[in-house]
RODO-2510 file (C-alpha; in nm, 4 decimals, decimal comma):
residues 131
     n   res          X          Y          Z
     1     x    -0,4412    -2,4167     0,5222
     2     x    -0,6850    -2,1244     0,5048
     3     x    -0,8599    -1,9145     0,7623
     4     x    -0,9897    -2,0706     1,0835
     5     x    -1,2356    -1,9331     1,3319
     6     x    -1,0350    -1,9289     1,6481
     7     x    -1,1090    -1,7478     1,9699
     8     x    -0,8461    -1,4735     1,9302
     9     x    -0,6796    -1,2756     1,6540
    10     x    -0,3372    -1,4112     1,7545
    11     x    -0,4593    -1,7694     1,7122
    12     x    -0,6132    -1,6864     1,3723
    13     x    -0,2896    -1,5243     1,2567
    14     x    -0,0830    -1,8216     1,3724
    15     x    -0,3193    -2,0783     1,2256
    16     x    -0,3698    -1,9211     0,8828
    17     x    -0,1106    -1,9326     0,6073
    18     x    -0,2936    -1,6507     0,4195
    19     x    -0,2182    -1,3035     0,5593
    20     x    -0,3669    -1,1020     0,2716
    21     x    -0,6498    -1,1931     0,0404
    22     x    -0,8133    -0,9528    -0,2031
    23     x    -1,1321    -1,0352    -0,3828
    24     x    -1,2471    -0,8513    -0,6947
    25     x    -1,0788    -0,5197    -0,6107
    26     x    -1,1714    -0,2240    -0,8298
    27     x    -1,0484     0,1319    -0,7893
    28     x    -1,1724     0,4261    -0,9948
    29     x    -1,0566     0,7855    -0,9880
    30     x    -1,3399     0,9705    -1,1575
    31     x    -1,4209     0,7707    -1,4705
    32     x    -1,0765     0,6112    -1,4932
    33     x    -1,0399     0,2489    -1,3875
    34     x    -0,7028     0,2176    -1,2093
    35     x    -0,7521    -0,1348    -1,0762
    36     x    -0,9789    -0,3815    -1,2466
    37     x    -1,0891    -0,6992    -1,0704
    38     x    -0,7711    -0,7752    -0,8729
    39     x    -0,7866    -1,0964    -0,6649
    40     x    -0,4804    -1,2421    -0,4957
    41     x    -0,3486    -1,4206    -0,1863
    42     x    -0,0238    -1,3645    -0,0004
    43     x     0,0970    -1,6291     0,2372
    44     x     0,2631    -1,5696     0,5712
    45     x     0,6400    -1,5059     0,5382
    46     x     0,6193    -1,4285     0,1666
    47     x     0,7823    -1,1222     0,0127
    48     x     0,6101    -0,9701    -0,2849
    49     x     0,7096    -0,6980    -0,5244
    50     x     0,5053    -0,5344    -0,7977
    51     x     0,6576    -0,4693    -1,1383
    52     x     0,4883    -0,2717    -1,4088
    53     x     0,4762     0,0433    -1,6166
    54     x     0,3991     0,3802    -1,4656
    55     x     0,0260     0,4109    -1,4167
    56     x    -0,0320     0,0332    -1,4014
    57     x    -0,1828     0,0545    -1,0498
    58     x     0,1043    -0,0802    -0,8373
    59     x     0,1091     0,2099    -0,5877
    60     x    -0,2688     0,2279    -0,5839
    61     x    -0,2914    -0,1378    -0,4816
    62     x    -0,0364    -0,0890    -0,2009
    63     x    -0,2274     0,2186    -0,0821
    64     x    -0,5482     0,0151    -0,0699
    65     x    -0,3920    -0,2620     0,1345
    66     x    -0,2241    -0,0163     0,3702
    67     x    -0,5461     0,1763     0,4216
    68     x    -0,4308     0,5055     0,2630
    69     x    -0,7254     0,4808     0,0235
    70     x    -1,0281     0,2552    -0,0161
    71     x    -1,1452     0,0323    -0,2986
    72     x    -1,4350     0,1425    -0,5164
    73     x    -1,5496    -0,2235    -0,5021
    74     x    -1,4173    -0,5471    -0,3635
    75     x    -1,2935    -0,6922    -0,0378
    76     x    -0,9630    -0,6835     0,1457
    77     x    -0,9051    -0,9555     0,4035
    78     x    -0,6135    -0,9402     0,6509
    79     x    -0,5326    -1,2335     0,8721
    80     x    -0,8768    -1,3839     0,7920
    81     x    -1,0659    -1,0709     0,8951
    82     x    -1,2807    -0,8565     0,6688
    83     x    -1,4557    -0,6298     0,9181
    84     x    -1,3325    -0,2711     0,8664
    85     x    -1,2377    -0,2218     1,2319
    86     x    -1,0519    -0,5522     1,2466
    87     x    -0,8645    -0,4839     0,9211
    88     x    -0,7700    -0,1361     1,0422
    89     x    -0,6269    -0,2799     1,3662
    90     x    -0,4528    -0,5688     1,1916
    91     x    -0,2647    -0,3391     0,9524
    92     x    -0,0240    -0,2852     1,2399
    93     x     0,1089    -0,6375     1,1668
    94     x     0,2182    -0,5678     0,8109
    95     x     0,4956    -0,3557     0,6606
    96     x     0,4970    -0,1869     0,3197
    97     x     0,7098     0,0531     0,1274
    98     x     0,5296     0,2851    -0,1143
    99     x     0,8109     0,4300    -0,3127
   100     x     0,8208     0,7873    -0,4320
   101     x     1,0490     0,8944    -0,7134
   102     x     1,3955     1,0197    -0,6184
   103     x     1,3906     1,2857    -0,8834
   104     x     1,1085     1,4402    -1,0813
   105     x     1,2224     1,4766    -1,4441
   106     x     0,9706     1,7564    -1,5073
   107     x     1,1320     1,9750    -1,2381
   108     x     1,4600     2,1691    -1,2489
   109     x     1,7493     2,0647    -1,0279
   110     x     1,6710     2,3548    -0,7920
   111     x     1,3036     2,2514    -0,7736
   112     x     1,3981     1,8864    -0,7002
   113     x     1,6345     1,9888    -0,4206
   114     x     1,3749     2,2250    -0,2768
   115     x     1,1149     1,9482    -0,2779
   116     x     1,3542     1,7141    -0,0944
   117     x     1,4326     1,9933     0,1534
   118     x     1,0618     2,0439     0,2260
   119     x     0,9976     1,6692     0,2650
   120     x     1,2773     1,6490     0,5205
   121     x     1,1542     1,9653     0,6950
   122     x     1,4864     2,1474     0,6496
   123     x     1,4363     2,5199     0,7112
   124     x     1,5652     2,7802     0,4676
   125     x     1,6638     2,7460     0,1051
   126     x     2,0309     2,8307     0,1668
   127     x     2,1247     2,4633     0,1870
   128     x     2,0222     2,4189    -0,1790
   129     x     2,2945     2,6572    -0,2941
   130     x     2,5495     2,4810    -0,0746
   131     x     2,5101     2,1436    -0,2462
***
Protein backbone atom coordinates (compact mmCIF):
# COMPACT_ATOMS: atom_id res chain seq x y z
CA UNK A 1 0.00 0.00 0.00
CA UNK A 2 1.39 3.44 -0.83
CA UNK A 3 0.09 6.96 -0.41
CA UNK A 4 -3.57 7.71 -0.92
CA UNK A 5 -5.23 11.06 -1.42
CA UNK A 6 -7.66 11.14 1.46
CA UNK A 7 -9.52 14.14 2.82
CA UNK A 8 -7.44 14.56 5.99
CA UNK A 9 -3.87 14.04 7.16
CA UNK A 10 -5.02 11.54 9.78
CA UNK A 11 -6.67 9.39 7.11
CA UNK A 12 -3.57 9.58 4.89
CA UNK A 13 -1.35 8.55 7.80
CA UNK A 14 -3.62 5.63 8.69
CA UNK A 15 -4.03 4.49 5.08
CA UNK A 16 -0.36 4.62 4.06
CA UNK A 17 2.23 2.08 5.10
CA UNK A 18 5.05 4.45 4.06
CA UNK A 19 5.78 7.13 6.68
CA UNK A 20 9.08 8.36 5.23
CA UNK A 21 10.23 8.38 1.64
CA UNK A 22 13.33 10.15 0.39
CA UNK A 23 14.06 10.64 -3.28
CA UNK A 24 17.51 11.44 -4.64
CA UNK A 25 18.73 13.28 -1.54
CA UNK A 26 22.00 15.16 -1.87
CA UNK A 27 23.67 17.25 0.80
CA UNK A 28 26.78 19.33 0.25
CA UNK A 29 28.75 21.39 2.73
CA UNK A 30 30.81 23.70 0.55
CA UNK A 31 32.30 21.48 -2.16
CA UNK A 32 32.08 18.30 -0.07
CA UNK A 33 29.31 15.80 -0.89
CA UNK A 34 28.08 14.40 2.41
CA UNK A 35 25.03 12.56 1.04
CA UNK A 36 24.93 11.37 -2.54
CA UNK A 37 21.63 10.27 -4.12
CA UNK A 38 19.95 8.68 -1.07
CA UNK A 39 16.52 7.18 -1.76
CA UNK A 40 14.69 5.05 0.78
CA UNK A 41 11.32 4.18 2.28
CA UNK A 42 10.43 3.49 5.89
CA UNK A 43 7.18 1.75 6.69
CA UNK A 44 4.87 2.54 9.58
CA UNK A 45 5.93 0.80 12.80
CA UNK A 46 9.45 0.08 11.57
CA UNK A 47 12.53 0.87 13.63
CA UNK A 48 15.66 1.82 11.70
CA UNK A 49 19.22 2.39 12.77
CA UNK A 50 22.13 3.68 10.74
CA UNK A 51 25.52 2.03 10.98
CA UNK A 52 28.65 3.40 9.38
CA UNK A 53 32.01 5.01 9.84
CA UNK A 54 32.41 8.53 11.20
CA UNK A 55 31.70 10.99 8.42
CA UNK A 56 29.53 8.56 6.43
CA UNK A 57 26.49 10.89 6.60
CA UNK A 58 24.34 9.12 9.22
CA UNK A 59 23.75 12.18 11.42
CA UNK A 60 23.36 14.43 8.40
CA UNK A 61 20.57 12.23 7.06
CA UNK A 62 18.77 12.25 10.42
CA UNK A 63 19.14 16.02 10.62
CA UNK A 64 17.59 16.35 7.15
CA UNK A 65 14.60 14.20 8.03
CA UNK A 66 14.09 15.99 11.35
CA UNK A 67 14.28 19.41 9.71
CA UNK A 68 17.46 20.59 11.45
CA UNK A 69 19.00 21.15 8.02
CA UNK A 70 17.79 20.99 4.43
CA UNK A 71 18.89 18.92 1.44
CA UNK A 72 20.94 20.51 -1.32
CA UNK A 73 18.78 18.51 -3.74
CA UNK A 74 16.08 15.89 -3.51
CA UNK A 75 12.73 15.37 -1.85
CA UNK A 76 11.61 14.30 1.61
CA UNK A 77 8.09 12.93 1.92
CA UNK A 78 6.45 12.37 5.32
CA UNK A 79 3.12 10.59 5.58
CA UNK A 80 2.61 11.07 1.82
CA UNK A 81 3.12 14.84 1.97
CA UNK A 82 5.92 16.75 0.25
CA UNK A 83 4.77 20.36 0.71
CA UNK A 84 7.23 22.14 3.02
CA UNK A 85 4.53 23.36 5.42
CA UNK A 86 2.90 19.92 5.61
CA UNK A 87 6.23 18.17 6.19
CA UNK A 88 7.15 20.66 8.91
CA UNK A 89 3.83 20.05 10.71
CA UNK A 90 4.00 16.26 10.27
CA UNK A 91 7.45 16.04 11.87
CA UNK A 92 5.58 16.19 15.18
CA UNK A 93 4.51 12.56 14.51
CA UNK A 94 8.03 11.13 14.36
CA UNK A 95 10.75 10.59 16.94
CA UNK A 96 14.49 10.53 16.37
CA UNK A 97 17.64 10.41 18.42
CA UNK A 98 20.64 12.21 17.01
CA UNK A 99 23.46 10.96 19.17
CA UNK A 100 26.32 13.09 20.31
CA UNK A 101 29.55 11.57 21.58
CA UNK A 102 29.79 10.93 25.32
CA UNK A 103 33.43 11.92 25.40
CA UNK A 104 35.55 13.87 22.98
CA UNK A 105 38.96 12.15 22.69
CA UNK A 106 40.66 15.37 21.56
CA UNK A 107 39.71 17.13 24.84
CA UNK A 108 41.20 16.70 28.30
CA UNK A 109 39.15 15.14 31.10
CA UNK A 110 38.59 18.61 32.56
CA UNK A 111 37.44 19.98 29.19
CA UNK A 112 35.04 17.03 28.69
CA UNK A 113 33.50 17.52 32.14
CA UNK A 114 33.21 21.26 31.54
CA UNK A 115 31.45 20.65 28.22
CA UNK A 116 28.96 18.28 29.90
CA UNK A 117 28.42 20.86 32.66
CA UNK A 118 27.64 23.57 30.10
CA UNK A 119 25.26 21.31 28.12
CA UNK A 120 23.34 20.55 31.32
CA UNK A 121 23.38 24.25 32.31
CA UNK A 122 25.10 23.58 35.63
CA UNK A 123 26.46 26.85 37.03
CA UNK A 124 30.04 27.14 38.27
CA UNK A 125 33.04 24.96 37.58
CA UNK A 126 33.41 23.80 41.17
CA UNK A 127 31.44 20.64 40.47
CA UNK A 128 34.17 19.50 38.06
CA UNK A 129 36.70 19.30 40.86
CA UNK A 130 34.22 17.41 43.07
CA UNK A 131 33.89 14.49 40.66
